[in-house]
N, C-alpha and C positions, 0 to 999 in steps of 0.2 A: 284239459289243458294238462293236468299233471299225469294224466295216462301218456299223452303225447309226449311230455317231457320227460319221464321212465322211458320210453322207447326210445328217445334221443340219447339216453347217457346209457342204453345198451349199446346201441349202435357204435357211439365212441369209444365205448370200452373194447369193441372189437377192432375197431383202426387204430387205435394208440398205438400198439406195440409195433405198426408200422412206420409212425412219424415220432415218438416219443424215445428218449435216450433211455439209459438204463437207469434202475431206481436210484441207485448212489447218485448219478450224475444229476439226475432229477431235483433231489431232497434240495441240495441249496437254493434253488429257483422254485419253490415251491408255493410262494407267496405271489407268483404270476398269477395261480389262479382265482386270487381274491378277486379282480376287477369281474372276468366273467361269473364267476358263481354269486358274487354280488349281485351283479346285473339281472342274473337268473331269476334270484330270489324276489327282488324287487318287482322284476315285471310279473311273475307269478303272483305277486300280493293282491289282494283286492282292492278296485279302483286304481291300482296303476295304469291299466291299457287307457284310460281315460283323460289321462293327466297328460297336457302339452303346454305350450308357451303362455297359452291365455286361461290356464283353468283355474278355479277358485282353489285357496287353500284346502278347502273341507271337500271331499268329494263325497257324494253320498253312494249307497250300492248301486243304485239304477241309473250309474254314473253316466254311463253309454247313451242309453235314451237322454239324457239330459244334454249332455253335448251335443247330440243331433239336433235334439230342439232348439237349443241354444244358435246354432249353425243358421237354419231356417230364420228366426225370427232377428237375428241381428247377424247382418251378411256381414259388416263390417269389421267382428270379431277375429278373421282372416283375411289375409289375401296373400296369394300367389307372389312372390318377389319378384320385380320385373328384370329384365335380361341384366340392366344395369346395375341393380342389386348382387346379381349372383356375381358379376364381374368384381366389383368392389370388395365382395367377402370372398372370392377364392384368390382376390390378390392378397389379402389379410393373411388367409391359411396358410398360401403357399410361399410368401414371401416375408410375412410380417414376424414379429419378436419371438412367436411359440414356436414355429420350425426350425427358425436359427438356434433357439435355445436348446430344443430337443435335439438338434445335429451334435451343440457343443457338448453337452453333458453326455449324449452315447459317446460321442470321438474319445471324450477325456478317459470314459470307464473302458473303454477298449485300449485305451493307450497305456493306461496303468496296468492290467490284465494281458496286454502283448497279444491283441485279438483283432484280425488274425494274426498270428506268428510271421506271416509272409510280409507282411507290410513293413516287419521292423520298428525302431525307434525314433526319434527326434522329431523335430519340427516337420520336416516334408512327412514323415508318416502319419504325424496329427493332421496335417494339410490334406492328406489323403483318406484318411478316416473320417473326416469333417466333410469333405465331397461327397464321400459314399453315403453318409449317414443323412445328407441334405437333399441328395438326389432322393433316396427312398421316400421322404417327407414329401419332395415333390412329384414324384409319380403316386404317392398314398393321394396326395389330395387332388392331383387330375384325376385319377382314376375315380374318387367318390362323388366328384362333380360329374363327370362324364356319364357313368352308370346312374346317377339320380337324373339325369337329363334325360336320358334313355328308359327309365322305369316313370318318369314324370312325378319323381320324387322331390322333396324338400329337404334334403339333407343339412342345410346351414342352421347353425346353433341359435337357440333362442334363449336367453335368460329367463328362467323360469319367474311368474310373477307370484309366485307364493312367497311366505316368509318364513324364517326359522333354517338350522345349519340343516337338519334332518330332510326335510323335503326338498331343499336345493339340491343336495348332496343325491338325494334319488333321482332328482331330474336330470342333473347331469351324468350319472352312470347310465340311467338309461338311453340317453341322447346318443351313448356310443355306438349302438347299434339298432337305432330305429330311424324313423325318418316321418315327416308329416307328407299326407297324400290327399290328394281332392281338394274342392273347393272350401269344404269346410276345414281341413287342417287335421283332420285326425289321424292320430299316432299309429303307424304300423312298425313291424319289423322290416329293418333294411337290409338286401343285400349288396347295395352299395357301399352304406357304415363298416359292416362285418368284413366284407371282400375285400375293400381297399387296401387295408395296412398289410395284408397276405402279397396283395400282387406288388405292392412295392418291396418288400422284403424279398420275394420270389425274384422278381427283377434284378436285384442286387446279386443273389445267389448264383443266377443262371447265366448273368451278364457280367460284371466285372469281378466280382471275387473270386479268389484264387480256383482253378479247375477242379479239385478236390471238393469244391462245396456244389450239393445235390438238390433237388426239391424238398427233402425232408430238413437241411436246414435252411431253407427258404419259410417252411411250414412254422418251424422252429422259433426262428426270428420275428416271425410273424406275432406270435403270442406277446413277445417284448413291445412290437409295434401298437398292437391292438391296445396294451396297458398305457402305453405312450399316448395314445389316443385320448383314454380315459382321462388322464392329467391333465391333457390340453384342456377338454371339456369343463375339467373342476376349475382351471386357472381362466377360463372366459366367464365361467359364473360368478366366482369368488376374487378374482383379480382385477383383469379388465379385458375389456368384451370388446374393444373397438369397433367394426362398424354392426358387429353382433348386435351390441347393444343399442346402437341408435334403432335398429328393426326392431328390437324387442318392445322399446319404449312404443314405435308406431303403433305395434298392434295392441299394446294395451292402453294407449290414449284412446286407438280409433275402438274399442271394447266398451270403453267407460264413457266415452263422451256422445257414442251413437244414442239418438232418440227415435223413438216410435214415430211414425208419420202422422202428419198432421190431417184428420178426416175433414177437417173444416179450413181448407187453404184460403 
């Protein structure tokens, strides 16, 4: 795994000059590297791969085999969400408080910085920026759920059953770029989760932003959108989870309430 990670860094180093701004332009925004770097470090940490929404707080070294065994002996530890549950969570993720709050905060920051300058200032300009940022959030969420359906992944966020700030923080950050797959709900790297933020900003850069914007601008803005997705996961974990909390409780209750079948009925 470490060798693969080093090779990925080498490839990214070759591709970065095509997309990244100059060093002077990048330095004020270097904090944007923290979410992906923290996620990569946590993902490479021992026992991280086995952690899921129903994982126990303490994960042994052979966690993968333990989770696989638990999935066989305890089939109700995880069940794929129904279509109704998917629609309910999509509605919350697309039209709930967090995409609206993200759009308001982003539009306010852009208004203060006058970005894009082509849109000017005033309430009409703020409304334009808010509509643009909310459109990015809507496309991001729709793309994530669509790709997850195509790849048969579960990208719905589930609160961690663990306790303590650090384990829950790790769970929220890792969930930004991972999903659950299979009947046992094992956690995997998710192209749907990682690619959706860039699909949203690329659509804006090539769709309704001023014509001088290009794919490199969409990629650059996608980094901000990925950081916003991590922030939304943190809010889902620590503040208000909406229907995500209900689903997490269903899985935790199912895990603890299941009992082995009675051999003598």
